[in-house]
DRENFI-864537 format. One record per residue (C-alpha): residue number from 1; residue in three letters; z, x, y. Coordinates in nm, 2 decimals. Each point is the difference from the previous one (the first is absolute). Layout:
(NUM, 'ALA', (Z, X, Y))
...
END
This chain:
(1, 'UNK', (-4.37, -1.75, -0.28))
(2, 'UNK', (-0.01, -0.33, -0.19))
(3, 'UNK', (0.25, -0.21, 0.20))
(4, 'UNK', (-0.13, -0.19, 0.31))
(5, 'UNK', (0.21, 0.13, 0.30))
(6, 'UNK', (0.11, -0.21, 0.29))
(7, 'UNK', (-0.15, 0.08, 0.34))
(8, 'UNK', (0.33, 0.16, 0.11))
(9, 'UNK', (0.03, 0.21, -0.32))
(10, 'UNK', (-0.37, 0.11, 0.03))
(11, 'UNK', (0.03, 0.11, 0.37))
(12, 'UNK', (0.33, 0.18, -0.04))
(13, 'UNK', (-0.12, 0.18, -0.31))
(14, 'UNK', (-0.33, 0.11, 0.17))
(15, 'UNK', (0.19, 0.13, 0.30))
(16, 'UNK', (0.22, 0.21, -0.23))
(17, 'UNK', (-0.32, 0.12, -0.18))
(18, 'UNK', (0.12, -0.16, -0.33))
(19, 'UNK', (-0.22, -0.19, -0.25))
(20, 'UNK', (-0.13, -0.35, 0.10))
(21, 'UNK', (-0.18, -0.27, -0.19))
(22, 'UNK', (-0.27, 0.00, 0.26))
(23, 'UNK', (-0.07, 0.14, 0.35))
(24, 'UNK', (0.18, -0.20, 0.27))
(25, 'UNK', (-0.22, -0.18, 0.25))
(26, 'UNK', (0.19, 0.00, 0.33))
(27, 'UNK', (-0.21, -0.07, 0.31))
(28, 'UNK', (0.19, 0.01, 0.33))
(29, 'UNK', (-0.04, -0.36, 0.11))
(30, 'UNK', (0.16, -0.07, 0.34))
(31, 'UNK', (0.00, -0.30, 0.24))
(32, 'UNK', (-0.32, 0.10, 0.18))
(33, 'UNK', (-0.18, 0.02, -0.34))
(34, 'UNK', (0.11, -0.34, -0.10))
(35, 'UNK', (-0.10, -0.14, 0.34))
(36, 'UNK', (-0.36, 0.05, -0.11))
(37, 'UNK', (0.03, -0.20, -0.32))
(38, 'UNK', (-0.13, -0.36, -0.02))
(39, 'UNK', (0.23, -0.27, 0.14))
(40, 'UNK', (0.08, -0.14, -0.34))
(41, 'UNK', (0.11, 0.35, -0.14))
(42, 'UNK', (0.37, 0.09, -0.02))
(43, 'UNK', (0.12, 0.15, 0.32))
(44, 'UNK', (0.32, 0.16, -0.11))
(45, 'UNK', (-0.05, 0.36, -0.11))
(46, 'UNK', (0.17, -0.04, -0.34))
(47, 'UNK', (-0.20, -0.32, -0.07))
(48, 'UNK', (-0.33, 0.16, 0.11))
(49, 'UNK', (0.06, 0.30, -0.23))
(50, 'UNK', (0.06, -0.24, -0.29))
(51, 'UNK', (-0.32, -0.19, 0.08))
(52, 'UNK', (-0.21, 0.32, -0.03))
(53, 'UNK', (0.18, 0.10, -0.32))
(54, 'UNK', (0.13, 0.34, 0.11))
(55, 'UNK', (0.34, 0.15, -0.06))
(56, 'UNK', (0.23, -0.09, 0.29))
(57, 'UNK', (0.08, 0.27, 0.26))
(58, 'UNK', (0.16, -0.12, 0.32))
(59, 'UNK', (0.03, 0.25, 0.29))
(60, 'UNK', (0.15, -0.17, 0.30))
(61, 'UNK', (0.37, -0.06, -0.06))
(62, 'UNK', (0.32, 0.20, 0.04))
(63, 'UNK', (0.35, -0.11, -0.13))
(64, 'UNK', (0.18, 0.25, 0.22))
(65, 'UNK', (-0.11, 0.15, 0.33))
(66, 'UNK', (0.17, 0.27, 0.20))
(67, 'UNK', (0.04, -0.05, 0.38))
(68, 'UNK', (0.10, 0.29, 0.22))
(69, 'UNK', (0.20, -0.16, 0.29))
(70, 'UNK', (0.15, 0.17, 0.31))
(71, 'UNK', (0.35, 0.12, -0.03))
(72, 'UNK', (0.27, -0.14, 0.22))
(73, 'UNK', (0.02, 0.21, 0.32))
(74, 'UNK', (-0.35, 0.15, -0.06))
(75, 'UNK', (-0.13, -0.11, 0.34))
(76, 'UNK', (-0.31, -0.14, -0.18))
(77, 'UNK', (-0.13, -0.34, 0.09))
(78, 'UNK', (-0.26, -0.18, -0.20))
(79, 'UNK', (-0.31, -0.14, 0.17))
(80, 'UNK', (-0.19, -0.31, -0.12))
(81, 'UNK', (-0.23, -0.22, 0.20))
(82, 'UNK', (-0.35, -0.16, -0.03))
(83, 'UNK', (-0.32, 0.07, 0.20))
(84, 'UNK', (-0.30, -0.23, -0.05))
(85, 'UNK', (0.12, -0.07, -0.35))
(86, 'UNK', (0.06, 0.36, -0.09))
(87, 'UNK', (0.35, 0.11, -0.09))
(88, 'UNK', (0.14, 0.30, 0.19))
(89, 'UNK', (0.31, 0.17, -0.16))
(90, 'UNK', (0.17, 0.33, 0.06))
(91, 'UNK', (0.31, 0.18, 0.13))
(92, 'UNK', (0.15, 0.09, 0.33))
(93, 'UNK', (0.18, 0.34, -0.03))
(94, 'UNK', (0.15, 0.27, 0.22))
(95, 'UNK', (-0.32, 0.20, -0.08))
(96, 'UNK', (-0.22, -0.29, 0.13))
(97, 'UNK', (-0.14, -0.33, -0.13))
(98, 'UNK', (-0.25, -0.02, -0.29))
(99, 'UNK', (-0.19, -0.31, -0.09))
(100, 'UNK', (-0.27, -0.11, -0.24))
(101, 'UNK', (-0.23, -0.30, 0.02))
(102, 'UNK', (-0.13, -0.18, -0.31))
(103, 'UNK', (-0.25, -0.28, -0.04))
(104, 'UNK', (0.04, -0.27, -0.26))
(105, 'UNK', (-0.25, 0.06, -0.28))
(106, 'UNK', (-0.22, -0.31, -0.03))
(107, 'UNK', (-0.07, -0.04, -0.37))
(108, 'UNK', (0.15, 0.34, -0.07))
(109, 'UNK', (0.31, 0.15, -0.15))
(110, 'UNK', (0.13, 0.21, 0.29))
(111, 'UNK', (0.04, -0.02, 0.38))
(112, 'UNK', (-0.26, 0.23, 0.14))
(113, 'UNK', (0.14, 0.27, 0.24))
(114, 'UNK', (-0.15, -0.04, 0.35))
(115, 'UNK', (0.23, 0.27, 0.15))
(116, 'UNK', (0.19, 0.25, -0.20))
(117, 'UNK', (0.37, 0.08, 0.04))
(118, 'UNK', (-0.04, 0.37, 0.04))
(119, 'UNK', (-0.25, 0.11, 0.27))
(120, 'UNK', (0.14, 0.31, 0.17))
(121, 'UNK', (0.23, 0.29, -0.07))
(122, 'UNK', (0.27, -0.18, 0.20))
(123, 'UNK', (-0.04, -0.30, -0.22))
(124, 'UNK', (0.06, 0.23, -0.30))
(125, 'UNK', (0.32, 0.12, 0.17))
(126, 'UNK', (0.11, -0.36, 0.05))
(127, 'UNK', (-0.07, -0.09, -0.36))
(128, 'UNK', (0.20, 0.31, -0.11))
(129, 'UNK', (0.29, -0.15, 0.20))
(130, 'UNK', (-0.05, -0.33, -0.19))
(131, 'UNK', (0.01, 0.17, -0.33))
(132, 'UNK', (0.32, 0.19, 0.10))
(133, 'UNK', (0.18, -0.32, 0.10))
(134, 'UNK', (-0.08, -0.26, -0.27))
(135, 'UNK', (0.17, -0.11, -0.32))
(136, 'UNK', (-0.13, -0.16, -0.32))
(137, 'UNK', (0.04, -0.37, -0.07))
(138, 'UNK', (-0.13, -0.14, -0.33))
(139, 'UNK', (-0.13, -0.35, 0.03))
(140, 'UNK', (0.02, -0.21, -0.32))
(141, 'UNK', (-0.33, -0.19, -0.06))
(142, 'UNK', (0.05, -0.05, -0.37))
(143, 'UNK', (-0.05, -0.37, 0.03))
(144, 'UNK', (-0.37, 0.07, 0.08))
(145, 'UNK', (-0.03, 0.23, -0.30))
(146, 'UNK', (0.18, -0.25, -0.24))
(147, 'UNK', (-0.25, -0.27, 0.10))
(148, 'UNK', (-0.29, 0.22, -0.07))
(149, 'UNK', (0.15, 0.13, -0.32))
(150, 'UNK', (0.03, -0.36, -0.13))
(151, 'UNK', (-0.37, -0.06, 0.10))
(152, 'UNK', (-0.13, 0.32, -0.18))
(153, 'UNK', (0.22, -0.01, -0.31))
(154, 'UNK', (-0.11, 0.24, -0.27))
(155, 'UNK', (-0.37, -0.02, 0.11))
(156, 'UNK', (0.02, 0.30, 0.23))
(157, 'UNK', (0.21, 0.19, 0.25))
(158, 'UNK', (0.13, -0.03, 0.35))
(159, 'UNK', (-0.01, 0.33, 0.19))
(160, 'UNK', (0.24, 0.08, 0.29))
(161, 'UNK', (-0.19, 0.13, 0.31))
(162, 'UNK', (0.32, 0.05, 0.21))
(163, 'UNK', (0.00, 0.38, 0.00))
(164, 'UNK', (-0.30, 0.04, 0.23))
(165, 'UNK', (-0.18, 0.33, 0.05))
(166, 'UNK', (0.09, 0.36, 0.05))
(167, 'UNK', (0.08, 0.09, 0.36))
(168, 'UNK', (-0.33, 0.17, 0.07))
(169, 'UNK', (-0.20, -0.30, -0.14))
(170, 'UNK', (0.22, -0.23, 0.21))
(171, 'UNK', (-0.10, 0.19, 0.31))
(172, 'UNK', (-0.37, 0.00, -0.10))
(173, 'UNK', (-0.02, -0.37, -0.10))
(174, 'UNK', (0.26, -0.18, 0.21))
(175, 'UNK', (0.19, 0.20, 0.25))
(176, 'UNK', (-0.23, 0.24, 0.19))
(177, 'UNK', (-0.35, -0.03, -0.15))
(178, 'UNK', (-0.20, 0.29, -0.16))
(179, 'UNK', (-0.12, 0.17, 0.31))
(180, 'UNK', (0.33, 0.00, 0.19))
(181, 'UNK', (0.20, 0.10, -0.31))
(182, 'UNK', (-0.20, 0.33, -0.01))
(183, 'UNK', (0.03, 0.05, 0.38))
(184, 'UNK', (0.38, -0.04, -0.03))
(185, 'UNK', (0.01, 0.23, -0.30))
(186, 'UNK', (-0.20, 0.27, 0.19))
(187, 'UNK', (0.17, -0.03, 0.34))
(188, 'UNK', (0.36, -0.04, -0.13))
(189, 'UNK', (0.01, 0.15, -0.35))
(190, 'UNK', (0.38, 0.06, -0.02))
(191, 'UNK', (0.09, -0.34, 0.15))
(192, 'UNK', (-0.26, -0.17, -0.22))
(193, 'UNK', (0.13, 0.16, -0.32))
(194, 'UNK', (0.36, -0.08, 0.10))
(195, 'UNK', (-0.09, -0.37, 0.03))
(196, 'UNK', (-0.19, 0.01, -0.33))
(197, 'UNK', (0.31, 0.15, -0.17))
(198, 'UNK', (0.23, -0.25, 0.16))
(199, 'UNK', (-0.21, -0.29, -0.11))
(200, 'UNK', (-0.03, 0.14, -0.35))
(201, 'UNK', (0.38, 0.03, -0.02))
(202, 'UNK', (0.04, -0.36, 0.10))
(203, 'UNK', (-0.26, -0.11, -0.25))
(204, 'UNK', (0.18, 0.17, -0.28))
(205, 'UNK', (0.32, -0.18, 0.09))
(206, 'UNK', (-0.18, -0.33, 0.03))
(207, 'UNK', (-0.19, 0.04, -0.33))
(208, 'UNK', (0.32, 0.09, -0.19))
(209, 'UNK', (0.20, -0.29, 0.14))
(210, 'UNK', (-0.30, -0.24, -0.07))
(211, 'UNK', (-0.05, 0.12, -0.35))
(212, 'UNK', (0.37, -0.04, -0.08))
(213, 'UNK', (-0.02, -0.37, 0.08))
(214, 'UNK', (-0.36, -0.10, -0.08))
(215, 'UNK', (-0.11, -0.20, -0.30))
(216, 'UNK', (-0.36, 0.14, 0.02))
(217, 'UNK', (-0.14, 0.22, -0.27))
(218, 'UNK', (-0.27, 0.14, 0.22))
(219, 'UNK', (0.00, 0.14, 0.35))
(220, 'UNK', (-0.33, 0.05, 0.19))
(221, 'UNK', (-0.04, 0.25, 0.29))
(222, 'UNK', (-0.29, -0.12, 0.21))
(223, 'UNK', (-0.13, 0.35, 0.09))
(224, 'UNK', (-0.38, -0.08, 0.05))
(225, 'UNK', (-0.05, 0.37, -0.09))
(226, 'UNK', (-0.34, 0.14, 0.10))
(227, 'UNK', (-0.14, 0.33, 0.12))
(228, 'UNK', (-0.16, -0.19, 0.28))
(229, 'UNK', (0.33, -0.02, 0.18))
(230, 'UNK', (0.19, 0.29, -0.15))
(231, 'UNK', (-0.09, 0.35, -0.13))
(232, 'UNK', (0.10, 0.11, -0.35))
(233, 'UNK', (0.23, 0.25, 0.18))
(234, 'UNK', (0.16, -0.27, 0.21))
(235, 'UNK', (0.05, -0.21, -0.31))
(236, 'UNK', (0.17, 0.29, -0.17))
(237, 'UNK', (0.23, 0.06, 0.29))
(238, 'UNK', (0.09, -0.35, 0.11))
(239, 'UNK', (-0.05, -0.23, -0.30))
(240, 'UNK', (-0.01, 0.16, -0.35))
(241, 'UNK', (0.36, 0.13, 0.00))
(242, 'UNK', (0.13, -0.30, 0.18))
(243, 'UNK', (-0.15, -0.25, -0.24))
(244, 'UNK', (0.12, 0.20, -0.29))
(245, 'UNK', (0.36, -0.02, 0.14))
(246, 'UNK', (-0.04, -0.37, 0.04))
(247, 'UNK', (-0.12, -0.02, -0.36))
(248, 'UNK', (0.30, 0.20, -0.13))
(249, 'UNK', (0.24, -0.25, 0.17))
(250, 'UNK', (-0.18, -0.30, -0.14))
(251, 'UNK', (-0.01, 0.16, -0.35))
(252, 'UNK', (0.38, 0.04, 0.02))
(253, 'UNK', (0.02, -0.38, 0.00))
(254, 'UNK', (-0.26, -0.06, -0.26))
(255, 'UNK', (-0.27, -0.10, 0.25))
(256, 'UNK', (-0.37, 0.08, -0.01))
(257, 'UNK', (-0.17, 0.15, 0.31))
(258, 'UNK', (-0.36, -0.09, 0.07))
(259, 'UNK', (-0.20, 0.14, 0.30))
(260, 'UNK', (-0.27, -0.21, 0.17))
(261, 'UNK', (-0.29, 0.25, 0.05))
(262, 'UNK', (-0.31, -0.20, 0.10))
(263, 'UNK', (-0.18, 0.27, 0.18))
(264, 'UNK', (-0.21, 0.31, -0.06))
(265, 'UNK', (0.18, 0.23, -0.24))
(266, 'UNK', (-0.25, 0.26, -0.12))
(267, 'UNK', (0.16, 0.28, 0.20))
(268, 'UNK', (0.36, -0.12, -0.06))
(269, 'UNK', (0.04, -0.01, -0.38))
(270, 'UNK', (0.12, 0.36, -0.03))
(271, 'UNK', (0.29, -0.09, 0.24))
(272, 'UNK', (0.07, -0.34, -0.16))
(273, 'UNK', (0.00, 0.12, -0.37))
(274, 'UNK', (0.35, 0.18, 0.01))
(275, 'UNK', (0.17, -0.30, 0.17))
(276, 'UNK', (0.27, -0.17, -0.20))
(277, 'UNK', (-0.08, -0.37, 0.07))
(278, 'UNK', (-0.13, -0.21, -0.29))
(279, 'UNK', (-0.34, -0.14, 0.10))
(280, 'UNK', (-0.27, 0.00, 0.27))
(281, 'UNK', (-0.13, -0.35, 0.07))
(282, 'UNK', (-0.28, -0.20, 0.16))
(283, 'UNK', (-0.23, 0.30, -0.05))
(284, 'UNK', (-0.35, -0.06, 0.15))
(285, 'UNK', (-0.34, 0.14, -0.07))
(286, 'UNK', (-0.25, 0.04, 0.29))
(287, 'UNK', (-0.03, -0.12, 0.27))
(288, 'UNK', (0.38, -0.06, 0.04))
(289, 'UNK', (0.09, 0.30, -0.21))
(290, 'UNK', (-0.21, 0.27, -0.15))
(291, 'UNK', (0.10, 0.03, -0.36))
(292, 'UNK', (-0.05, -0.22, -0.31))
(293, 'UNK', (0.31, -0.10, -0.19))
(294, 'UNK', (-0.10, 0.22, -0.30))
(295, 'UNK', (-0.03, 0.30, 0.23))
(296, 'UNK', (0.34, -0.06, 0.15))
(297, 'UNK', (0.15, -0.06, -0.34))
(298, 'UNK', (-0.13, 0.34, -0.11))
(299, 'UNK', (0.12, 0.18, 0.32))
(300, 'UNK', (0.35, -0.16, -0.03))
(301, 'UNK', (0.09, 0.02, -0.37))
(302, 'UNK', (0.37, -0.04, 0.06))
(303, 'UNK', (-0.03, -0.33, 0.19))
(304, 'UNK', (-0.09, -0.36, -0.08))
(305, 'UNK', (-0.30, -0.11, 0.19))
(306, 'UNK', (-0.07, -0.35, 0.13))
(307, 'UNK', (-0.32, -0.14, 0.17))
(308, 'UNK', (-0.36, 0.10, -0.03))
(309, 'UNK', (-0.20, -0.30, 0.09))
(310, 'UNK', (-0.13, 0.03, 0.36))
(311, 'UNK', (-0.01, -0.26, 0.27))
(312, 'UNK', (-0.38, 0.00, 0.00))
(313, 'UNK', (-0.01, -0.07, -0.37))
(314, 'UNK', (0.25, -0.29, 0.03))
(315, 'UNK', (-0.23, -0.15, 0.27))
(316, 'UNK', (-0.31, 0.02, -0.21))
(317, 'UNK', (-0.21, -0.32, -0.03))
(318, 'UNK', (-0.03, 0.03, -0.38))
(319, 'UNK', (0.33, 0.00, -0.21))
(320, 'UNK', (-0.19, 0.22, -0.25))
(321, 'UNK', (0.03, 0.29, 0.25))
(322, 'UNK', (0.38, -0.03, -0.03))
(323, 'UNK', (-0.01, -0.03, -0.37))
(324, 'UNK', (-0.22, 0.31, -0.03))
(325, 'UNK', (0.22, 0.21, 0.22))
(326, 'UNK', (0.32, -0.10, -0.18))
(327, 'UNK', (-0.16, 0.08, -0.34))
(328, 'UNK', (-0.12, 0.34, 0.13))
(329, 'UNK', (0.36, 0.09, 0.12))
(330, 'UNK', (0.15, -0.12, -0.33))
(331, 'UNK', (-0.24, 0.20, -0.20))
(332, 'UNK', (0.04, 0.32, 0.20))
(333, 'UNK', (0.38, -0.02, 0.00))
(334, 'UNK', (0.04, -0.10, -0.36))
(335, 'UNK', (0.28, 0.18, -0.18))
(336, 'UNK', (0.16, 0.12, 0.33))
(337, 'UNK', (0.36, -0.13, 0.03))
(338, 'UNK', (0.11, -0.16, 0.32))
(339, 'UNK', (-0.32, -0.18, 0.11))
(340, 'UNK', (0.03, -0.33, 0.19))
(341, 'UNK', (-0.32, -0.16, 0.11))
(342, 'UNK', (0.02, -0.14, 0.35))
(343, 'UNK', (-0.16, -0.03, 0.34))
(344, 'UNK', (-0.08, 0.29, 0.24))
(345, 'UNK', (0.26, -0.10, 0.26))
(346, 'UNK', (0.04, -0.38, 0.05))
(347, 'UNK', (-0.25, -0.24, -0.14))
(348, 'UNK', (-0.21, -0.08, 0.31))
(349, 'UNK', (-0.04, -0.34, 0.16))
(350, 'UNK', (-0.32, -0.14, -0.13))
(351, 'UNK', (0.04, 0.12, -0.36))
(352, 'UNK', (-0.06, -0.29, -0.23))
(353, 'UNK', (0.23, -0.12, -0.28))
(354, 'UNK', (-0.31, 0.02, -0.23))
(355, 'UNK', (-0.02, 0.38, 0.07))
(356, 'UNK', (0.37, 0.05, -0.08))
(357, 'UNK', (-0.04, -0.21, -0.32))
(358, 'UNK', (-0.29, 0.22, -0.10))
(359, 'UNK', (0.23, 0.30, 0.00))
(360, 'UNK', (0.26, -0.21, -0.20))
(361, 'UNK', (-0.28, -0.05, -0.26))
(362, 'UNK', (-0.08, 0.37, -0.01))
(363, 'UNK', (0.36, 0.09, -0.05))
(364, 'UNK', (0.04, -0.25, -0.28))
(365, 'UNK', (-0.32, 0.13, -0.17))
(366, 'UNK', (0.02, 0.38, 0.06))
(367, 'UNK', (0.36, 0.07, 0.11))
(368, 'UNK', (0.18, -0.02, -0.33))
(369, 'UNK', (0.17, 0.33, -0.09))
END
């Protein structure tokens, strides 16, 4: 391709596995990454990305969010109070009260769960009652998106992260924890699967209503997929089909569907390959993951792939380490459509701007298609 593409054109074309002028370089910079930069460095995500010379990929905003609120006459009361600075939220229902406790993440992107919402089979019954007696309200947050859109311009993309995870991953990551999810699944299999199906039904409604209204081109499901928390069989039962259905809905409205898969995937690719979403992202080599980007690209020929540079590499003392790794990935994926060079999960706090600029140099020298 002779014409120089804009960052936005380049990223969208790569996600669609179309020709690009060069491989996009889209590290996942987040606030805790930038908190480790020098004091005189830009401290807004978009400005920091421009400073390191990468294509801009923002992954924090939503322009619409779906809220499931108690119906009138549902006998559900919401719970919200603070304990030692932690926030406790939940529901009081005819099936019992359920609460979760979260701690404000210092220098992080999320509030860390201290106590999960679902702890016992009775909690699961109470949560089923909540699912049965709530309705969808779509909140308009487009003013946030429009502000970011103006800041990014044609230099990159803004992804919408408002569709969350599959129900099973929500339980593992945020609602019950890995261990308790599998106890509940074993002790109350029918009830557990009923709740999964109810959540999935709600998510499909929410995704459709959000996609109808959203200005975003790209939606990211933050699955954190890894065989360390889920078996391939579990992924096939609880995630693969569900994510494909979400992708089908998003495709109806011209949206791209990207799945954040930062974990160990070597035993999962056979289940991931038939899925209908567009791309797998933030792919990590060891130690965070267990496959190199070129290996995942080969195992998932029908998907775009994004990531490849691990946290340990990005923390190297010598920028040449980052330059060398980027060059290796570019050489081993050359000619493969749908490659986006990025970080394996978020760029860690402590990664230097010099290391990121070294990857920018590698892309400029070896990333031309």
